[in-house]
Backbone bond lengths (Angstrom), bond angles and torsions (degrees), N, CA, C in turn:
res aa  C-N    CA-C-N  psi(-1)  N-CA   C-N-CA  omega(-1)  CA-C   N-CA-C  phi
1 M - - - 1.471 - - 1.526 109.21 -
2 N 1.364 116.34 123.11 1.458 118.65 -179.17 1.530 111.01 -79.81
3 T 1.341 114.63 176.43 1.472 120.02 -175.16 1.527 112.00 -61.48
4 E 1.355 116.58 -40.18 1.463 120.60 -179.05 1.531 110.73 -64.16
5 E 1.341 116.66 -42.92 1.458 120.89 179.33 1.525 111.18 -65.40
6 Q 1.349 116.86 -39.26 1.459 120.75 177.56 1.524 110.76 -62.68
7 S 1.344 115.81 -43.32 1.459 120.76 179.51 1.519 110.95 -62.17
8 L 1.361 116.07 -42.69 1.459 120.61 179.00 1.515 110.92 -63.69
9 S 1.340 116.34 -41.40 1.466 121.30 179.56 1.524 111.23 -61.85
10 V 1.343 115.74 -42.28 1.468 120.48 179.34 1.526 110.24 -66.01
11 D 1.359 116.29 -43.85 1.463 120.64 179.88 1.523 110.94 -61.69
12 L 1.344 116.26 -43.44 1.462 120.74 179.64 1.527 111.15 -61.56
13 A 1.324 115.50 -42.26 1.471 119.80 179.33 1.523 110.55 -63.36
14 A 1.337 116.60 -40.69 1.470 120.66 179.63 1.520 110.99 -66.42
15 I 1.350 116.78 -42.83 1.466 120.82 178.73 1.529 109.96 -63.65
16 Q 1.349 115.34 -42.11 1.470 119.74 -179.77 1.526 111.22 -60.17
17 E 1.317 116.58 -44.43 1.469 120.17 -179.91 1.535 110.89 -65.34
18 A 1.336 115.55 -41.19 1.467 119.57 -179.60 1.526 111.20 -65.14
19 V 1.329 116.67 -42.42 1.468 120.81 179.71 1.518 110.64 -64.86
20 K 1.340 117.04 -42.95 1.469 120.31 179.03 1.521 110.97 -59.56
21 A 1.325 116.02 -41.18 1.465 120.16 -178.16 1.522 111.63 -72.25
22 E 1.335 116.20 -42.12 1.461 120.22 -173.06 1.530 113.77 -82.66
23 S 1.346 117.57 -20.02 1.472 119.76 -176.24 1.526 112.63 -88.97
24 A 1.322 117.61 7.55 1.469 120.39 -179.34 1.526 111.53 -62.67
25 W 1.330 116.91 -28.98 1.469 120.29 -178.61 1.519 112.76 -67.36
26 V 1.343 117.13 -20.33 1.470 120.05 -178.39 1.528 110.66 -59.37
27 Q 1.338 115.90 -44.90 1.461 119.94 179.64 1.527 111.23 -66.07
28 L 1.335 116.87 -38.10 1.468 120.40 176.68 1.528 110.97 -61.30
29 L 1.342 115.64 -41.53 1.461 120.55 -179.88 1.523 110.25 -65.13
30 R 1.339 116.96 -44.09 1.469 120.48 178.37 1.529 111.01 -60.13
31 Q 1.320 116.59 -42.81 1.461 120.45 -178.38 1.524 111.33 -65.61
32 E 1.326 116.99 -42.29 1.461 120.07 -178.04 1.530 110.71 -67.17
33 I 1.334 116.55 -43.50 1.463 119.58 177.40 1.526 110.15 -65.92
34 G 1.339 116.83 -35.59 1.456 121.82 179.42 1.519 113.73 -64.62
35 R 1.327 118.26 -18.97 1.464 121.56 175.72 1.522 111.16 -69.38
36 V 1.345 116.31 -23.40 1.463 121.21 -178.22 1.527 111.31 -110.25
37 I 1.334 116.14 -42.50 1.459 121.42 -176.84 1.525 109.26 -99.96
38 V 1.323 116.53 123.78 1.462 120.61 176.81 1.527 108.68 -89.45
39 G 1.325 116.43 127.33 1.462 119.72 -178.85 1.517 110.78 70.35
40 Q 1.342 116.17 -141.72 1.465 123.47 178.54 1.523 112.60 54.95
41 R 1.334 117.45 33.50 1.468 120.87 177.03 1.532 110.31 -60.60
42 Y 1.330 115.95 -38.35 1.463 121.20 178.28 1.533 110.28 -55.52
43 L 1.333 116.55 -48.76 1.462 120.98 -177.96 1.519 111.53 -67.76
44 V 1.323 117.01 -46.13 1.464 121.14 -176.23 1.526 110.76 -62.75
45 D 1.340 117.18 -43.79 1.464 120.34 -179.77 1.523 111.46 -63.29
46 R 1.313 116.67 -39.43 1.462 118.70 -177.69 1.523 112.38 -77.60
47 L 1.313 117.27 -26.32 1.465 119.33 169.54 1.525 110.19 -62.95
48 T 1.323 115.81 -40.76 1.469 120.34 178.92 1.527 110.78 -67.35
49 V 1.346 116.63 -39.95 1.467 120.87 176.85 1.533 109.90 -59.39
50 A 1.334 116.87 -43.80 1.465 120.58 -179.85 1.524 111.08 -62.53
51 L 1.328 117.02 -40.14 1.465 120.50 177.23 1.518 111.10 -62.62
52 L 1.338 116.31 -44.52 1.465 120.65 -177.56 1.527 111.90 -70.32
53 A 1.338 116.38 -36.29 1.467 120.63 -176.78 1.522 112.38 -92.20
54 N 1.357 116.83 0.40 1.462 121.42 176.83 1.532 111.67 60.87
55 G 1.344 115.67 45.49 1.465 121.11 -179.40 1.514 111.62 -125.52
56 H 1.335 115.95 169.95 1.459 122.05 -178.74 1.527 110.43 -106.63
57 I 1.340 115.91 162.89 1.459 121.05 -175.05 1.524 110.38 -126.99
58 L 1.338 115.42 134.80 1.463 122.34 169.50 1.520 106.86 -107.17
59 L 1.318 116.02 124.83 1.465 120.98 -170.75 1.522 109.96 -118.34
60 E 1.312 115.51 125.73 1.459 120.44 179.09 1.518 109.01 -116.22
61 G 1.327 116.21 126.46 1.462 120.37 179.87 1.504 110.49 -175.63
62 V 1.313 116.01 153.88 1.457 120.21 -179.73 1.526 109.27 -69.24
63 P 1.328 117.82 161.02 1.479 119.91 179.79 1.525 111.93 -61.87
64 G 1.335 114.90 150.49 1.458 120.55 172.71 1.510 115.92 89.36
65 L 1.349 117.33 15.41 1.472 120.30 -178.29 1.525 112.51 -102.19
66 A 1.316 117.67 19.06 1.472 124.17 174.83 1.519 113.34 69.83
67 K 1.336 116.92 30.00 1.461 119.65 179.05 1.534 110.53 -65.96
68 T 1.337 116.00 -52.18 1.464 120.20 -179.99 1.522 111.10 -63.08
69 L 1.336 115.85 -44.62 1.462 120.54 -178.74 1.527 111.27 -61.45
70 S 1.335 117.30 -37.34 1.470 121.00 -179.68 1.519 111.34 -63.66
71 V 1.343 116.33 -44.22 1.466 120.01 -178.84 1.524 110.57 -68.39
72 R 1.336 116.52 -43.73 1.460 119.86 179.24 1.534 110.69 -62.15
73 T 1.329 115.95 -42.18 1.469 120.33 179.75 1.518 110.85 -64.54
74 L 1.349 116.65 -41.60 1.460 120.54 177.83 1.525 110.50 -61.23
75 A 1.342 116.57 -43.61 1.468 120.48 179.90 1.522 111.20 -60.85
76 Q 1.347 116.41 -41.85 1.460 119.82 179.22 1.527 111.33 -67.97
77 A 1.335 116.66 -35.96 1.463 120.76 -177.46 1.519 112.27 -70.97
78 I 1.348 117.39 -24.69 1.470 119.46 178.53 1.540 111.02 -107.94
79 K 1.334 115.50 12.58 1.476 121.00 176.48 1.527 110.78 55.05
80 A 1.345 115.15 51.18 1.462 120.72 -178.78 1.523 110.33 -119.26
81 D 1.335 116.00 159.95 1.460 121.46 177.36 1.529 109.87 -76.62
82 F 1.324 115.92 137.27 1.467 121.32 -178.32 1.522 109.49 -125.11
83 Q 1.340 115.95 135.72 1.462 121.16 175.44 1.533 108.92 -134.19
84 R 1.319 114.79 135.83 1.466 120.40 176.31 1.513 108.13 -110.56
85 I 1.341 116.62 125.44 1.467 121.67 178.50 1.524 107.46 -115.02
86 Q 1.329 116.49 119.65 1.458 120.78 178.64 1.528 108.11 -90.01
87 F 1.320 116.35 114.09 1.462 120.60 -177.50 1.526 109.77 -82.20
88 T 1.337 115.64 129.66 1.462 122.46 179.67 1.524 108.72 -135.84
89 P 1.344 118.30 162.67 1.471 120.03 -178.18 1.521 114.61 -61.13
90 D 1.348 118.17 -24.69 1.469 119.66 -177.87 1.524 112.94 -96.77
91 L 1.344 117.75 9.56 1.459 121.39 179.11 1.532 110.15 -69.20
92 L 1.315 116.55 144.69 1.468 122.28 178.10 1.525 109.83 -112.49
93 P 1.350 118.02 154.34 1.473 119.79 177.28 1.530 112.92 -54.38
94 A 1.340 116.68 -37.15 1.470 120.26 -179.74 1.529 111.99 -63.90
95 D 1.338 116.41 -25.53 1.467 119.81 178.42 1.526 111.57 -68.91
96 I 1.331 116.90 -16.57 1.459 121.27 -178.10 1.527 111.05 -103.19
97 V 1.340 116.01 -54.56 1.473 119.39 -172.49 1.522 113.05 -91.77
98 G 1.341 117.27 -21.29 1.449 120.24 -178.10 1.525 111.13 111.26
99 T 1.308 115.84 -176.74 1.465 119.47 -176.69 1.531 109.88 -158.48
100 L 1.331 115.32 176.05 1.465 122.46 174.55 1.524 108.71 -103.45
101 I 1.314 117.14 129.83 1.464 122.22 -179.14 1.533 109.04 -111.91
102 Y 1.333 115.46 127.37 1.472 120.19 -177.79 1.526 110.29 -78.74
103 N 1.318 114.33 131.11 1.459 121.58 176.91 1.535 108.23 -106.14
104 P 1.367 118.06 103.43 1.484 119.69 -174.91 1.531 112.97 -65.94
105 K 1.328 117.33 -28.17 1.459 119.76 -179.21 1.525 110.76 -67.95
106 E 1.339 115.86 -44.59 1.473 120.55 -179.05 1.523 111.73 -87.23
107 G 1.333 116.10 -20.62 1.454 119.78 -178.80 1.510 114.08 74.70
108 D 1.333 117.48 23.66 1.470 120.37 177.91 1.524 109.53 -138.59
109 F 1.343 114.73 -178.08 1.450 120.70 -177.40 1.529 110.52 -106.70
110 A 1.318 115.62 139.03 1.470 121.28 174.69 1.526 108.99 -107.35
111 T 1.318 116.24 143.34 1.468 121.11 -178.88 1.525 110.24 -88.34
112 K 1.312 115.47 127.48 1.460 120.89 173.34 1.526 107.50 -114.76
113 K 1.326 116.58 107.47 1.458 120.81 -177.64 1.529 110.99 -74.87
114 G 1.319 115.29 145.46 1.454 121.01 -178.72 1.520 112.47 -87.40
115 P 1.341 117.19 179.35 1.465 121.53 -177.31 1.524 114.01 -67.72
116 V 1.348 117.60 -10.02 1.456 119.71 179.98 1.526 111.94 -69.44
117 F 1.335 116.53 -12.85 1.465 120.42 178.97 1.532 109.63 -83.31
118 A 1.312 115.85 71.64 1.461 123.37 177.93 1.520 107.63 -150.87
119 N 1.324 117.63 173.54 1.468 120.82 -178.55 1.529 112.36 -80.09
120 L 1.319 116.63 -49.39 1.463 121.74 -179.61 1.519 109.15 -117.34
121 I 1.322 116.33 121.30 1.462 122.72 -177.95 1.522 108.85 -113.10
122 L 1.319 116.90 124.71 1.456 120.74 172.17 1.523 107.66 -100.37
123 A 1.333 116.30 109.04 1.470 121.89 176.67 1.520 106.90 -93.02
124 D 1.327 115.73 91.77 1.464 121.23 -171.32 1.527 110.93 -78.98
125 E 1.335 115.51 127.72 1.473 122.89 -178.96 1.523 110.64 51.80
126 I 1.314 115.02 58.18 1.468 121.95 -174.34 1.518 112.10 -60.31
127 N 1.339 117.69 -28.28 1.468 119.63 -177.21 1.532 112.56 -80.57
128 R 1.339 118.51 7.06 1.470 120.60 175.07 1.531 111.67 -88.82
129 A 1.316 117.55 -9.66 1.464 121.31 -179.39 1.528 109.94 -99.99
130 P 1.347 117.89 148.48 1.475 119.99 179.41 1.523 112.13 -68.41
131 A 1.325 114.59 171.78 1.468 121.39 -171.59 1.526 112.97 -60.16
132 K 1.343 118.35 -36.70 1.470 119.12 -176.54 1.531 111.20 -66.16
133 V 1.328 116.95 -29.25 1.464 120.19 177.53 1.519 109.91 -76.90
134 Q 1.329 116.31 -43.64 1.462 119.44 177.48 1.527 110.38 -60.57
135 S 1.326 116.30 -37.75 1.468 120.21 -179.94 1.521 112.42 -66.87
136 A 1.336 116.95 -23.00 1.468 120.06 178.50 1.526 111.20 -63.67
137 L 1.333 115.69 -21.79 1.460 119.28 -179.84 1.533 112.89 -84.55
138 L 1.347 117.81 -13.53 1.465 119.90 -172.84 1.520 111.98 -60.67
139 E 1.335 117.19 -48.26 1.467 120.60 179.69 1.525 110.40 -64.06
140 C 1.337 116.32 -39.64 1.474 120.22 179.46 1.528 110.17 -60.76
141 M 1.327 116.87 -44.02 1.460 121.06 -173.20 1.520 111.94 -73.28
142 Q 1.327 117.24 -40.56 1.454 120.22 -174.30 1.522 112.65 -87.85
143 E 1.334 116.93 -52.52 1.461 120.86 -176.19 1.526 113.04 -91.23
144 R 1.349 115.76 -12.71 1.472 121.42 -177.77 1.522 111.03 55.28
145 Q 1.331 113.81 48.28 1.454 120.81 178.05 1.522 108.17 -153.44
146 V 1.332 115.82 164.12 1.462 122.22 178.12 1.513 107.91 -131.60
147 T 1.330 117.12 133.85 1.467 121.81 177.38 1.521 109.08 -106.92
148 L 1.335 115.82 119.09 1.459 122.76 176.82 1.523 107.72 -120.28
149 G 1.325 116.08 112.16 1.463 119.41 -174.83 1.516 110.07 67.32
150 D 1.331 116.83 -124.66 1.469 121.48 -178.79 1.532 112.12 -97.95
151 T 1.317 116.42 0.85 1.465 119.72 -173.17 1.528 110.90 -112.05
152 T 1.322 114.81 137.91 1.465 121.05 177.04 1.518 108.94 -107.71
153 Y 1.317 115.90 130.15 1.466 121.82 -177.28 1.531 109.55 -114.78
154 P 1.331 117.77 126.20 1.469 119.32 176.71 1.524 110.27 -71.90
155 L 1.318 116.46 145.56 1.462 121.67 177.40 1.521 109.37 -85.22
156 P 1.324 118.14 152.71 1.471 120.24 -178.44 1.522 111.54 -65.90
157 E 1.310 116.15 151.97 1.460 122.09 176.32 1.520 109.61 -113.54
158 P 1.330 119.24 143.65 1.468 126.41 -4.71 1.520 111.11 -69.18
159 F 1.334 115.83 153.87 1.458 120.99 -178.78 1.521 108.59 -130.61
160 L 1.324 116.26 119.08 1.469 121.15 -176.93 1.518 109.33 -136.88
161 I 1.324 116.20 125.32 1.463 121.19 173.73 1.522 108.70 -101.33
162 L 1.320 116.06 125.51 1.446 121.53 172.74 1.522 107.22 -115.57
163 A 1.323 115.65 111.21 1.459 121.02 -177.82 1.522 109.48 -104.91
164 T 1.327 116.17 138.38 1.464 119.66 -179.81 1.528 110.19 -110.98
165 E 1.324 114.42 148.36 1.458 122.99 173.40 1.519 108.04 -128.25
166 N 1.322 115.60 140.33 1.463 120.97 175.50 1.525 107.92 -95.61
167 P 1.347 118.62 115.77 1.470 119.93 -174.38 1.517 114.54 -79.35
168 I 1.347 118.72 -9.62 1.469 118.77 -172.51 1.528 113.13 -108.22
169 D 1.321 118.57 -18.57 1.454 121.44 -178.04 1.516 108.24 -116.31
170 Q 1.337 117.05 94.71 1.464 120.60 -174.25 1.519 113.01 -101.89
171 E 1.335 118.15 3.91 1.458 120.55 178.94 1.531 109.54 -71.59
172 G 1.325 115.89 129.79 1.458 119.85 178.52 1.515 113.63 73.40
173 T 1.331 117.82 29.95 1.463 120.40 178.73 1.525 109.99 -115.62
174 Y 1.317 114.76 160.51 1.461 122.10 179.26 1.526 108.25 -121.85
175 P 1.323 118.38 129.45 1.472 118.69 178.51 1.524 111.29 -64.22
176 L 1.321 116.31 141.92 1.466 120.23 179.80 1.527 109.87 -71.49
177 P 1.335 118.16 137.99 1.473 120.30 175.75 1.532 110.27 -61.55
178 E 1.326 115.98 144.61 1.473 120.06 -178.33 1.528 111.32 -58.89
179 A 1.343 116.56 -35.86 1.471 120.04 -179.75 1.519 110.92 -61.84
180 Q 1.332 115.97 -34.46 1.456 118.99 179.74 1.527 111.35 -78.25
181 V 1.322 116.71 -42.05 1.472 120.56 179.38 1.522 110.21 -57.85
182 D 1.342 116.46 -39.10 1.464 120.84 -177.53 1.523 111.93 -66.90
183 R 1.324 117.45 -19.73 1.464 120.54 -179.81 1.531 112.54 -80.02
184 F 1.308 117.01 -11.18 1.460 119.77 174.19 1.530 108.44 -83.39
185 M 1.331 116.42 122.29 1.459 119.39 -179.82 1.529 110.86 -64.44
186 L 1.341 116.60 -40.92 1.462 121.05 -176.03 1.520 110.04 -127.79
187 K 1.328 115.91 144.07 1.459 121.12 167.22 1.526 107.20 -120.50
188 L 1.321 116.01 121.71 1.460 121.09 -175.70 1.519 110.03 -108.17
189 R 1.318 115.23 144.09 1.462 121.29 171.48 1.513 107.26 -113.26
190 V 1.332 116.62 113.95 1.462 121.41 -177.63 1.522 108.75 -99.03
191 D 1.321 116.15 126.56 1.458 121.49 -176.71 1.522 110.34 -104.31
192 Y 1.335 114.96 175.27 1.462 120.22 178.23 1.523 111.03 -65.66
193 P 1.341 117.49 153.04 1.472 120.03 176.13 1.526 111.53 -71.41
194 S 1.331 115.47 161.76 1.471 120.49 175.64 1.528 109.60 -71.94
195 K 1.333 117.39 171.01 1.466 120.91 179.17 1.524 110.90 -60.55
196 E 1.338 116.37 -41.29 1.470 120.29 -179.60 1.526 110.76 -65.07
197 E 1.337 116.06 -42.77 1.464 119.86 179.49 1.527 110.80 -66.39
198 E 1.333 116.58 -39.14 1.466 119.46 -179.68 1.524 111.31 -65.77
199 L 1.339 116.57 -35.85 1.456 119.95 176.67 1.533 110.30 -65.38
200 A 1.336 116.41 -40.20 1.468 120.36 177.31 1.526 110.84 -65.12
201 I 1.340 116.95 -37.55 1.466 121.00 176.87 1.529 109.96 -62.51
202 L 1.335 115.55 -43.65 1.464 120.03 179.39 1.523 111.32 -62.27
203 N 1.326 116.42 -44.76 1.465 120.31 -179.42 1.530 111.74 -63.16
204 A 1.331 115.94 -33.09 1.468 119.95 -178.37 1.522 112.57 -80.33
205 N 1.337 116.95 -15.70 1.465 119.42 -173.62 1.530 113.49 -123.58
206 E 1.334 117.80 17.38 1.461 118.65 -178.34 1.524 112.36 -84.10
207 S 1.316 117.15 5.09 1.461 122.24 178.36 1.518 109.84 -115.62
208 T 1.338 115.98 152.33 1.467 119.84 176.38 1.522 112.33 -84.73
209 A 1.331 116.40 -2.13 1.465 120.70 179.96 1.524 109.87 -67.01
210 P 1.338 117.80 154.27 1.466 121.09 179.51 1.524 111.39 -60.92
211 R 1.327 115.31 151.49 1.453 120.92 177.50 1.529 109.71 -72.27
212 Y 1.341 115.51 174.17 1.465 121.33 178.57 1.530 111.08 -58.25
213 E 1.319 115.48 143.19 1.460 120.27 169.68 1.525 108.13 -78.78
214 V 1.330 115.86 137.79 1.466 120.22 -178.91 1.520 108.62 -89.89
215 N 1.310 116.28 129.16 1.462 121.59 178.42 1.530 109.88 -94.40
216 P 1.327 118.21 133.63 1.463 118.82 175.33 1.531 110.59 -67.78
217 V 1.335 116.19 120.67 1.467 120.13 -178.24 1.528 111.70 -103.23
218 I 1.329 116.92 -20.30 1.467 120.72 175.42 1.521 107.96 -139.83
219 T 1.317 116.21 171.19 1.459 122.13 178.40 1.535 109.08 -120.41
220 P 1.338 117.81 164.82 1.466 118.98 175.24 1.526 113.27 -54.60
221 E 1.338 116.94 -30.71 1.476 119.58 178.46 1.526 110.73 -61.85
222 T 1.343 116.72 -34.41 1.469 120.44 176.92 1.518 110.46 -61.86
223 I 1.340 115.70 -40.67 1.470 120.38 178.30 1.521 110.69 -63.38
224 F 1.349 116.72 -44.53 1.465 120.04 -179.83 1.529 110.86 -61.30
225 Q 1.334 116.17 -41.86 1.462 120.56 179.45 1.522 110.52 -64.25
226 A 1.340 115.80 -41.06 1.466 119.94 179.99 1.528 110.72 -66.33
227 R 1.330 117.39 -35.81 1.467 120.01 179.84 1.526 111.13 -62.12
228 K 1.331 116.72 -36.62 1.468 119.44 177.61 1.515 110.54 -61.24
229 L 1.338 116.26 -38.71 1.468 119.91 178.54 1.520 111.57 -72.62
230 V 1.340 116.57 -37.00 1.471 120.24 177.83 1.529 109.45 -59.78
231 D 1.336 116.32 -38.55 1.469 120.08 178.15 1.529 111.30 -61.57
232 Q 1.348 117.08 -29.65 1.468 120.84 -177.60 1.533 113.42 -88.14
233 V 1.346 117.45 -10.29 1.461 119.54 179.32 1.527 109.12 -57.33
234 Y 1.329 115.48 131.67 1.467 121.45 -170.55 1.533 111.77 -80.27
235 V 1.336 115.25 131.87 1.465 121.98 173.24 1.520 107.38 -121.50
236 D 1.325 116.44 116.48 1.464 120.93 -178.99 1.530 110.91 -65.56
237 E 1.336 115.38 151.23 1.463 119.73 -179.53 1.532 111.56 -60.16
238 K 1.342 117.11 -36.49 1.469 119.82 178.05 1.521 110.74 -64.63
239 L 1.326 116.37 -35.77 1.460 120.41 179.97 1.534 110.53 -71.80
240 K 1.331 116.32 -35.75 1.470 119.25 174.31 1.532 109.97 -61.92
241 G 1.329 115.61 -40.08 1.454 119.71 176.52 1.521 112.21 -62.84
242 Y 1.335 115.85 -37.39 1.468 121.44 178.21 1.530 110.43 -64.25
243 I 1.334 116.99 -42.81 1.466 121.20 178.77 1.524 110.24 -63.00
244 V 1.342 116.88 -44.22 1.465 120.52 178.68 1.527 110.51 -63.83
245 D 1.336 117.38 -38.30 1.473 120.60 176.73 1.525 111.39 -61.23
246 I 1.325 116.54 -42.66 1.471 121.08 179.06 1.532 110.09 -59.05
247 I 1.341 115.57 -47.06 1.468 119.69 -178.46 1.525 110.66 -65.99
248 H 1.327 117.02 -43.67 1.468 119.61 -179.11 1.524 111.73 -67.12
249 A 1.318 117.28 -29.09 1.464 120.58 177.61 1.526 111.39 -66.47
250 T 1.344 117.36 -23.42 1.468 119.35 176.03 1.530 111.10 -76.67
251 R 1.352 116.84 -19.46 1.465 120.37 -179.08 1.523 112.04 -98.18
252 D 1.334 115.84 -37.36 1.468 120.70 -177.99 1.531 108.89 -136.01
253 P 1.344 116.65 71.45 1.472 119.36 -175.43 1.523 113.96 -62.14
254 G 1.346 116.69 -26.65 1.460 119.86 -179.19 1.518 112.85 -61.02
255 S 1.346 117.64 -31.99 1.466 121.69 179.55 1.526 112.07 -66.00
256 Y 1.326 116.42 -17.27 1.464 120.84 -179.08 1.529 111.55 -111.64
257 G 1.354 115.03 20.33 1.461 119.82 177.10 1.515 113.96 71.42
258 L 1.331 116.93 22.80 1.470 121.12 -178.48 1.529 109.98 -107.33
259 N 1.308 116.21 129.60 1.466 121.45 179.59 1.529 109.20 -91.82
260 L 1.353 115.25 67.15 1.459 120.55 -174.99 1.525 113.38 -122.72
261 S 1.324 117.13 0.76 1.472 120.14 -173.53 1.523 112.56 -57.45
262 N 1.330 117.10 -37.04 1.466 120.13 -179.10 1.527 112.59 -70.29
263 Y 1.318 116.02 -17.89 1.460 120.39 -176.55 1.531 113.29 -94.58
264 I 1.343 116.99 -15.34 1.469 120.59 -174.96 1.522 110.01 -109.14
265 Q 1.335 115.69 121.62 1.456 120.30 175.62 1.526 110.69 -87.30
266 F 1.338 116.27 -46.94 1.462 121.88 176.38 1.520 108.58 -137.58
267 G 1.333 115.50 138.71 1.459 120.69 177.12 1.516 111.36 -89.77
268 A 1.318 115.54 -174.68 1.468 121.68 -177.39 1.530 110.49 -75.75
269 S 1.322 116.21 149.52 1.464 123.00 -178.14 1.531 110.48 -87.14
270 P 1.350 117.46 168.31 1.477 119.70 174.16 1.523 112.72 -57.76
271 R 1.349 117.14 -25.63 1.461 119.43 176.16 1.531 110.09 -61.75
272 A 1.331 117.00 -30.17 1.470 120.84 177.66 1.524 110.60 -68.39
273 T 1.334 117.34 -37.26 1.467 120.79 178.16 1.521 110.46 -61.36
274 I 1.328 115.64 -45.91 1.468 120.33 178.71 1.528 110.10 -65.45
275 G 1.332 115.98 -46.01 1.458 120.58 -178.11 1.516 112.87 -61.83
276 L 1.335 116.70 -40.80 1.464 120.69 -179.59 1.524 110.76 -65.99
277 T 1.318 116.48 -39.69 1.468 120.29 179.22 1.530 111.17 -66.57
278 L 1.341 116.63 -47.83 1.466 119.97 -179.47 1.527 111.53 -64.68
279 A 1.338 116.65 -40.86 1.461 120.27 -179.80 1.526 110.91 -66.40
280 A 1.340 117.25 -37.63 1.468 120.66 177.91 1.533 110.66 -66.11
281 K 1.333 116.77 -38.06 1.468 120.00 177.08 1.527 110.89 -65.64
282 A 1.336 116.20 -41.13 1.466 120.11 177.94 1.526 110.61 -65.71
283 W 1.337 116.88 -37.07 1.476 120.57 178.63 1.532 110.26 -65.44
284 A 1.328 116.33 -41.19 1.467 119.78 176.83 1.527 110.27 -61.13
285 F 1.333 116.91 -39.28 1.470 120.81 177.80 1.533 110.20 -61.86
286 L 1.334 116.86 -43.39 1.470 120.50 178.25 1.523 111.18 -59.32
287 E 1.331 115.94 -33.46 1.467 121.09 -179.83 1.528 111.73 -83.23
288 G 1.338 117.01 -1.27 1.456 120.66 178.72 1.515 114.02 77.78
289 R 1.348 116.94 27.29 1.461 121.20 -179.30 1.515 111.11 -116.10
290 G 1.327 115.84 148.98 1.455 121.21 179.04 1.512 112.99 -97.48
291 F 1.324 117.56 12.56 1.475 121.62 179.52 1.521 109.00 -145.69
292 V 1.329 115.34 153.83 1.466 121.71 -177.82 1.525 109.29 -96.02
293 T 1.330 116.37 138.14 1.470 122.22 175.21 1.534 108.89 -109.83
294 P 1.352 117.30 162.14 1.474 119.00 175.44 1.527 112.82 -56.74
295 Q 1.337 116.90 -31.98 1.461 119.69 -179.78 1.528 111.38 -66.88
296 D 1.333 117.20 -32.59 1.474 120.28 175.32 1.525 110.07 -60.56
297 V 1.327 115.67 -43.08 1.466 120.62 179.32 1.526 110.18 -62.66
298 K 1.336 116.66 -41.64 1.467 120.32 179.93 1.526 111.64 -69.95
299 N 1.347 116.70 -36.75 1.467 119.89 -177.87 1.521 112.34 -62.32
300 I 1.327 116.22 -37.51 1.463 120.29 -174.84 1.528 112.03 -105.13
301 G 1.348 116.92 -9.69 1.465 121.25 -172.27 1.517 114.65 -60.84
302 M 1.336 117.44 -41.46 1.462 119.83 -178.98 1.521 111.29 -61.85
303 D 1.328 116.99 -38.91 1.472 120.75 -178.72 1.534 111.61 -68.92
304 V 1.335 116.51 -27.47 1.464 120.72 179.68 1.532 111.22 -81.63
305 L 1.346 116.97 -30.25 1.466 119.98 -169.05 1.527 115.59 -107.40
306 R 1.330 118.53 -19.05 1.474 118.43 -171.65 1.526 113.32 -61.06
307 H 1.336 117.89 -27.98 1.462 120.52 -179.22 1.524 112.42 -98.10
308 R 1.336 116.60 -3.86 1.464 119.36 -176.55 1.518 112.26 -103.42
309 V 1.313 117.57 -15.52 1.467 121.30 175.49 1.525 107.21 -94.75
310 I 1.326 116.35 110.73 1.466 121.72 -177.41 1.532 108.54 -94.64
311 V 1.319 115.44 118.59 1.468 119.04 -176.75 1.525 110.40 -83.46
312 S 1.323 115.68 158.95 1.461 122.67 -177.53 1.534 110.82 -85.39
313 Y 1.349 115.47 174.17 1.464 120.20 176.68 1.525 110.29 -64.14
314 E 1.321 115.70 -34.17 1.469 119.77 178.92 1.527 110.85 -62.68
315 A 1.335 116.21 -41.31 1.463 120.33 178.08 1.526 110.64 -63.56
316 E 1.340 116.00 -42.32 1.464 119.56 179.35 1.520 110.68 -63.99
317 A 1.340 116.32 -38.87 1.468 120.06 179.52 1.523 111.16 -64.43
318 E 1.320 116.28 -34.79 1.468 120.62 -179.47 1.525 112.04 -94.29
319 E 1.350 115.71 8.97 1.470 122.46 178.02 1.537 112.15 57.58
320 V 1.334 114.26 41.59 1.465 121.32 174.27 1.523 106.97 -100.91
321 S 1.315 117.43 117.59 1.461 121.46 -176.89 1.535 110.72 -92.06
322 S 1.335 115.19 169.02 1.469 119.62 176.88 1.533 110.11 -63.14
323 E 1.323 116.70 -32.26 1.464 119.80 178.15 1.527 111.21 -65.28
324 D 1.337 116.79 -38.33 1.468 120.10 176.65 1.528 110.57 -61.87
325 V 1.339 115.80 -41.99 1.463 120.82 -179.69 1.530 110.44 -64.80
326 V 1.333 116.89 -47.30 1.471 120.91 -178.69 1.530 110.52 -63.75
327 T 1.321 117.01 -39.48 1.472 120.28 178.50 1.516 110.96 -60.74
328 R 1.332 117.00 -44.17 1.486 120.25 179.62 1.528 110.75 -64.47
329 I 1.321 116.65 -36.90 1.473 119.47 178.51 1.521 110.72 -64.76
330 F 1.336 117.39 -47.41 1.467 120.57 179.40 1.537 111.20 -63.53
331 D 1.322 117.11 -33.07 1.470 120.81 179.61 1.532 112.10 -72.98
332 S 1.340 116.64 -24.03 1.465 120.17 -171.10 1.530 114.46 -104.36
333 V 1.322 118.50 -33.49 1.463 120.01 -177.82 1.539 108.46 -71.17
334 P 1.335 117.31 126.64 1.483 120.64 -176.46 1.537 111.94 -61.70
335 V 1.316 115.13 137.16 1.464 121.59 178.20 1.533 108.69 -87.69
336 P 1.332 118.77 133.26 1.476 120.47 -178.63 1.530 111.80 -67.62
């Protein structure tokens, strides 16, 4: 073993020990949220991944699956500010980001900040608002700031937008612009609970008494500290190549022996490459590891790519979804 390999081995061991010590709060967070939310481990884990990787989430699911409750519970468990914005067709950009109000007595303008100035934002039924309102979130999501008049205001950290879409009621909705969809690191599909989970939900809610109070188990500072460690989680060069291969296979599937070109209109952007890497590092942290494995990439890959691979009309005609395309890519691209 040469000097460089020895140094890498020592660094990996140090990162592994640090991650094991610092990731203990993950289990505490799961337990505290589990006192209120039955099941939904998939959702809770990916909310935590988004917090660690500093990304936003687009959530698709039918009503009544505890989407709002999960975000509110998470905010309470990490002692963060929570705001819920109900998107409607008559909503204005100022209703989200804020506005300037003229004071005739003083002869100047006062700043009134909107509800977006919070740590966790639930943008409920985001596709019910027109494009100009959805576009008001673009600067917030990418630059994490809001410009009102001549002044730019930074948004509080941590800052996470969780937007929901209702997949079954499309009357009076507006499709999200591709530029905005691409800014969501993850798109989650939340399904119905199992019979056992539904029975537990019933047992927990058969009383009119208030639900459990959520105790804050961590603080935003814990998240910031964990993010520093997530940045240090090791990704091997071969694994980086594997991630790039996955992304390029969505753009030029023929180069990887995949007969999918007719099904793909647009492949994933470079933002997907960054998002997949950061999300895989955050997933490794959740698992208590200081290094990323190919399985980490596969575990989180569908959530990173399902909204970034745009299928063609031919795919829609043959009922081939973006998830089908991404699954075939992950099944076919060789793992290092």
